[in-house]
C-alpha positions as CSV (number, residue, x, y, z in Angstrom):
1,M,0.0,0.1,-0.3
2,N,1.3,3.6,-0.7
3,A,0.3,6.7,1.4
4,Y,-2.6,7.6,-0.6
5,D,-4.0,4.0,-0.3
6,I,-3.8,4.6,3.8
7,I,-5.1,8.6,3.8
8,R,-8.7,8.7,2.2
9,R,-9.4,12.4,3.1
10,P,-9.1,15.0,5.6
11,V,-12.3,15.7,7.9
12,I,-13.1,19.3,7.9
13,T,-15.1,20.2,11.1
14,E,-15.4,23.0,13.4
15,Q,-13.5,20.9,16.0
16,S,-10.9,19.6,13.8
17,M,-10.1,23.2,12.3
18,E,-9.7,24.4,15.8
19,A,-7.3,21.8,16.8
20,V,-5.1,22.9,13.6
21,G,-3.4,25.8,16.0
22,D,-2.2,23.0,17.9
23,K,-0.7,21.2,15.3
24,K,-3.3,18.3,15.5
25,Y,-4.9,17.2,11.7
26,V,-7.7,14.9,11.4
27,F,-7.9,12.3,8.7
28,M,-10.1,9.5,7.6
29,V,-8.0,6.5,7.1
30,D,-7.8,3.0,5.8
31,V,-9.8,0.8,8.3
32,N,-7.0,-1.8,8.3
33,A,-4.2,1.1,8.7
34,A,-2.0,0.8,11.8
35,K,-0.8,3.7,13.8
36,P,2.8,3.4,12.2
37,E,1.4,2.9,8.7
38,I,-0.6,6.2,9.2
39,K,2.4,7.9,10.6
40,A,4.9,6.8,7.8
41,A,1.8,7.7,5.4
42,I,1.4,11.2,6.6
43,E,5.3,11.9,6.8
44,Q,5.5,10.6,3.0
45,A,2.4,12.4,1.6
46,F,3.2,16.0,3.2
47,G,6.8,15.9,4.2
48,V,6.1,16.6,7.8
49,K,7.4,14.8,11.6
50,V,4.9,13.2,13.2
51,A,5.1,12.8,17.1
52,K,1.8,11.0,17.8
53,V,-1.2,9.4,15.9
54,N,-4.3,8.9,18.0
55,T,-7.2,6.6,16.0
56,I,-10.8,5.8,16.6
57,R,-13.2,3.6,14.8
58,M,-16.3,5.2,13.7
59,Q,-19.5,2.7,13.4
60,G,-21.8,3.8,10.5
61,K,-24.8,5.5,11.1
62,V,-28.5,4.3,10.4
63,K,-30.1,6.5,8.0
64,R,-33.8,6.6,7.0
65,T,-34.8,6.0,3.7
66,G,-38.4,6.3,3.7
67,A,-39.2,2.7,3.0
68,Y,-38.1,-0.6,4.6
69,P,-35.4,-1.4,4.9
70,A,-33.4,1.6,6.6
71,G,-29.9,2.7,5.0
72,K,-26.6,2.3,6.4
73,Q,-23.6,4.2,6.2
74,A,-20.1,2.6,6.1
75,A,-18.1,2.5,8.9
76,Y,-14.8,4.3,8.7
77,K,-11.5,4.9,11.0
78,K,-10.4,8.4,12.0
79,A,-6.7,9.2,12.9
80,V,-5.8,13.0,14.9
81,V,-2.2,13.5,13.8
82,T,0.0,15.6,16.1
83,L,2.9,16.9,14.5
84,T,6.1,17.8,16.3
85,A,6.8,21.6,17.5
86,D,9.7,21.9,14.9
87,S,7.8,20.3,12.0
88,K,6.1,22.7,9.3
89,T,2.3,22.8,9.0
90,I,0.1,21.1,6.3
91,E,-0.5,23.4,3.4
92,L,-3.7,21.5,2.8
93,F,-5.4,23.2,5.9
94,E,-4.2,26.5,5.8
95,G,-6.7,28.7,3.9
96,M,-9.4,26.9,6.0
97,V,-8.7,28.3,9.5
């Protein structure tokens, strides 16, 4: 797997944008990716130094479709990546803060 198979997309929410000031970035990642794989993928894709990776598995939500059976969103894995103090920032998030 390469870095872009592990990193699915950034998570853009109010809470994740507030954490950018503390050099914490939130990404949706592959469900089977481990913390060392996520760390290596972020460092390779963005050229930064990662201090810590926290992960959480999110269950898919049940959504109403108006008829039986109810639909269900897919489960996914979220990673909160903390960069080191001397690392540069990720430019992807620069204009959003």
